[in-house]
C-alpha positions, 0 to 999 in steps of 0.5 A: 705331191703327197699327203696322208690326210688330203682335201678333195680338189674342186673340179668342174662337174661337167668334165668329171667322170662319175661313178658307175651308172653316170655319164662320161665324156662322149669322146675319150681323151686318152689312149686306153690299154694301148689302143687309140680309142679316141678315133672317130666311130663311123657307125656307133649303132653297130659298135653298140650292137657288138658291145651289147652282144658281149655284155649278153655273153658275159651275163649269160655264160660268165667270165670264163666263156667271155674270156675264151671268146675274146681270146679266139677273136684276137686269134682270128684278128691276127690270122686275118692280119687285122692290125690289133697291136700287142698290149704291152704298155699303157699310159702312165695313168690308173688302169681302172678308171673312176667310173669302174671303181667298185664301192668301197665297203669299209669305214674310211675314217676308222681305217685312216685312223688305224693306219695312223696308229700303225704308222706311228708305232712302226716308226717309233719301234725302229727309232727306239731300236736305234736309241743311244747304247743300242743302235741295232738298225731297222727300216722305217721308210718301206712300210710308210710307203706301203701302209695303205697297200697292206691295210686294204689287204688286212681289212678286206682281202687277206683270209686267215687260217680259220677261213672255211676256204683254208686261208691265203698265203701272204709273202710280206716284204721283209723291210715292212716287218715293223708295220706288221708287228705294229698291227699285231700289237694293236690286235693284242698279239704282241706286247709293248715290251716286245715292240720296244725290244725289236731286234733284241732276241736274246738278251731279254730271254726267249720270246721277249724280243722281235726278229728283224725280218719275217723269219718262221724259224725265229717266230714259228707261230707268227711268220710263214714265209722268210722274204728278206732274201731279195728276189726269192719272194717272187719265184717262191710265191709263183711256185707256191701258187702252182703247188696249191693247184697241184694239191687241188688237181691231185685231190689232196686238198681243195685249194680253190678258195686260197689266194697267194699274195706277194709284196715286193719292191720295185728295186727288188725286181732287179734280182734275176729270181724276181722276174725269172719265173713269171712265164710259169705263172702265166703259162699255168694260168695261176689266177690264184696269185697276185703280186703287189709291187710297191713302186716308190721309185727308190732302191737303197741308194737312190732312184731305181731307174732315175732316167726311166720309168720303172712302172712302165718297164715292169708293165711291159715285162708282165704284159709280155709274159701274159700277166694281168697288169693293174697300175695304181699310179694316181690318187683320186684328186688327180681324177678331176684333172685327167677329166679336164685333159681333153687334148691329152697334154697331162697324160703326155706329161705323165708319160714323159716325166722320168722317175727321178723327176717324180721323186723330186716333185714328191719332196718339193713345194706346190709352187715348185710343182706348179712351175716345173711340172705344170708350168712349162706348158700353158695348157697344163698351167691353166689346168691347175690355175684354180688350185692353191699351191697347197692343193697341188703339193697334196696331190697324192700317189695312187698307192696311198689312196685306199679306194684306188688300192681297193679297186685294184685288189678287188679286180685282181681277186676276180680276174680269171685265167691270168696271174695279176700284178699290181704296180702301185706308185708310192713315196718312200717314207711317206708321211714322215717329213724327215724321210719322205722321198729322200735318197738317204731314206733307207739308211735313216733309222732315228727320228729326233723329237722335232721329227716325231712331233711333226709326224704326230701332227701329220697323223693327228695323234692325241699325244701331247708334247709333254708325254712325247718329251718325257718318253723321249728323255727317259727312253730315247724315243717317243711312246707307243700309241694304243687307243684302248682295247674297247676303242672303235678302231680296235673293235673294227680291225678285230671284227674285220679279221674275224670276218676274214678268218683270223689274224695274219700272218700266222703259222700253225701245223694242223697236219695229220700224222702219217703211217710210215712204212716198216721193215719190208720197204727197206728189205730189198736194199739191205740184202745187197745186189749180189754179183751186180754192181749198182750205183747208189743213185739207182739204189736211192731211186729204187727205194723211192719207187717202193715208197711211192707204192705205199698206200699211206705215204705214196700219194704224199711224195712229190718227186721233183727234178730239173729236166733230169729224170732220165739221167737218174733212171726215173723215166720208168715212173712216167707211165704210172706217176706221170708228169704234172701239167694242169692242161694234161697232154694235148699231143701224142708223145714221140715215144708213145709206143715205148714202154717208158713213154713220156706222159703228162696229166693234171693229176700227175705226181712228178714235178718236171721243172725244166732246166731250172734248179731255182724253180725246183727248189721253190717247188721243194719249199712249197711242198716241204712246208705244206704241213703248215701252209695247208695242214697236209704233210707232203714229202718233197724228193728233189733230185739234181746234179749234185754240183747244181744244188748248194753251189747254184741254189744255196740261198734257196736252201737257206730259205727252205730252212728258214721256212722250216720246210722238210724233205729230201734233197738228193745230190746225184752224180756227186763227187769230184771224180765220178762224172769227170767226162762232163768236165769242171762245172760238174766236178762236185768237190765242195757240196758237203762243206756248203751243206755244213753251213746250213744248221737245218741240213742233215747230210749223209754220203752213203757208200752202200745201198743198205746205208741208203736204206737206213738213212732214208728211213731215219729221215722219213721218221725224223721229219714225218714221224712223231716223238715226245721231243718232236710231237709234230716232226722235226724241222730238218732237211735230209741231204744225200750225196749219191753217185752214178758209178756202179759199185759192188753192193754187199748185203747188210752185215750181221750186227750192223752198228745202225746207231753208228751209221746214223751218227756218222761212222762205223767200222766195216772190217777189222785189222787181222794178222801180224804187222803194223796197223792203220785205220782207213776212213772213207765215205761214199764212192771212196769206200772201194778205194780203201777196200783195195788199199787194205788188200795192197797194204796187207799183200805188198807191205805187210800192213794190216788195216781197219776200214771204216765207213764215214756216212757223215763227216758233217754230223760227226763235226757237229757232234764234236762242236756240240761236245766241246761247247757242253764241256765249256759250259759244265766245268765242274762235271766229267768231260764228254767225248765226241762220238768219233773219239769214242768210236775210234777208241784209244788205239795209236794206229794212224788214221787215213781219211779219203773222200771224193771231195775237197780235203776240207770235208774230212778235215772237219773232224780232225780235232776229235780224232784221237791219233795221227790223222792224215787226209786225202782230198780232191782239191782244185778244179775239175777236168774231163778224163776217166775216173782212174786218171782223175783219182790219180791226179788228185792222189785219192785212189787206192794206191795214194791211200797206201802211200799215205798210210805208209808215210804215217807209219814211217813218221810213227817209227813203225816202218822204214821210211825207205819203204815210202819212197819204194811205194811212191816209185812203184805206184807213181801216184804223182803221174796220171799217165800211169793209169792211162790204160785202166778202163772204167764202166758207167761213166756216162750220166 
């Protein structure tokens, strides 16, 4: 039931619905929008009066007023118990009937030829990438099923960066990238050599090949959004549309003419992230958002729901969530048949046929379809008796009919008050006989000469057998096709893009430089807290508050939290910064009489995401990439329970890195033993290690407030400042792990080694006095443990210790790896030393490292520590207890550091080994009951 070039089916004009302004059958034969509109009208004149009244309201007061009145009428109908059903699912037919389709403004013949050129080049690109001796994979079938969906958008809807309204944001389905490259080739943006080097990004030199999927970090001037992490397109596009409204409502940028388009697959909708946030889009009435779901009924291995109907399932989800749903199920050749369906038998057949059967019908002959789709019911058989088998075979799916698709896009962009989802019925691999509709389509990467010839014939391309065979013999694939820069097709497509604001996708940074705060903003944290104990979380939040008062960067900061602002002491911001809500606050807050009352506003600055770390990350991504998507530098400050960051939303953080977004991620309540009352799931042991796997993430684990000040300043200057090396700022993400445990906050030492602090390590105290020496290293909340260990070693064991603050194990390890690689590639030059090697120097004193994370975190730097290196860490699972008990259990407290230091000295022959046993017996570091009476403060969060 499919073909790219179709012949109209002859229909009975007496029963064929016409275009707008022509007559239609007086008795509708199908259920429309779930309502039984075929019921008899007992008072047509009264009905017409109601319709005329509504038409007058629409004409005089506009769509928004008409929508409001209709919603009030529905509300009133429910109040009076009038049986208006919930409209959650409609018949398996097009939402927009033929008589309501708008005039198609394009040149149908030219656009059909352009689609043929792109289809061909996209398929040849992937096939060539799988020639013998290369075989790097790729996906042919996805774009072939969605070509009409994209091309209608490119030619008529997608606005580029040069559009006066600012341009649209378009999330392109990852597996469709070959079609986007093929279009860019026709536009002159990519060369034939680049297409021939698809998935070959290194071997031919920088920029000579093309990445597999949409990756801004790999093609920073081309792609805007990374979309191959399945499911993230859905949630990220929703929060992108929401962030557009946020910018508009806060007066930072007029985004009223910008639209967000997201292209997804029906199989992809099984990912929890795909549907998990659709209520957010409906609740906030994001009519600047349109999803286009390519329902080719197939996932990677077979049908999406072979025994069900995925379009109907999705329709019910989206309608129930409050979206506007437009189904594009059947091509125009079905219109005449549906007009003949006076008793609803065809619609019933469409409703009751499962997707698995439709997939089979798409690959079978017209005779098969006549027998098994139309044949079982004599009424259906009579309906197509005037049609040949070939005409039946060519009955198309709606997603391949550019008129039907145009009508859907046109309706979506004019819909008010709701996001729209377009459910487009297509055939996977359409127009390629070797692939079309087959279960193995997704894994089929290579086309034979015969396959390519049939494909060429189906597309009516002027490529001779000789040229095809010659190219195939020499290169292993067919030639690419370009009609010439001055051809009508190229001139047409370029003119359409000029009218719409330039080529898409395209990424460009037009943001203005920011004036960053100076020394004064950091003075408070650098002077310490005197006799008070302050948690590093509170120090970080204090600096954020000071930043938000800054006239330059203050309005640019986007605080983000998943329902934990109060936990992190940020409720003081509610009255002034306010929580963002486009509807404002339509109730009196329960704490309205309190100084720190909860306040909401359309101009609110704080994004409160509810209990959704995934949603918070999506907001961070949208804010952190605003310098390219909107030309406005914004500074996301996402603060979260540390364990719920990289562990729970690591894939989103990778997407943030791929999108070259910037900003601050604050893992509060960090560490395995600082929030132990909460139990295992809050005991964060691996976060720094997980962060180390992401090349864009710069992780710090500060111990003191003055360290926080220098680190945050560095992050702000690196990401949002300008330098010769990074003229528009650096595309990194600053990640700080901070703690809820109150600790002493000393003033910044005189002559602080700021460079060492930012590189990852600096010495805090020297070893003084006589006796054996050790060096103690700690990060974050572990520093007080080595301070106490230094005292115990000196007073009870006659051992002197240096203390070192390790602000970043990860950055030290990266420096070590980079140093080793440089040495490998420069054998004739003097070897360089890793920074940690230089910092610790040539002394032989043992080094003992400890942190509140698993042992693997400080072990990262072991290859570059120039001495005996011992590591203590919190390995295993967490549990609920006090901090002293947990630290004794993991052997990471001060006494455990002492025993480890003594063991290292004994192994080096510096002290009697019996002293290690003496220390072990005295401190009982293997026994948590030994600290049962030790009290703690500030354990709650």
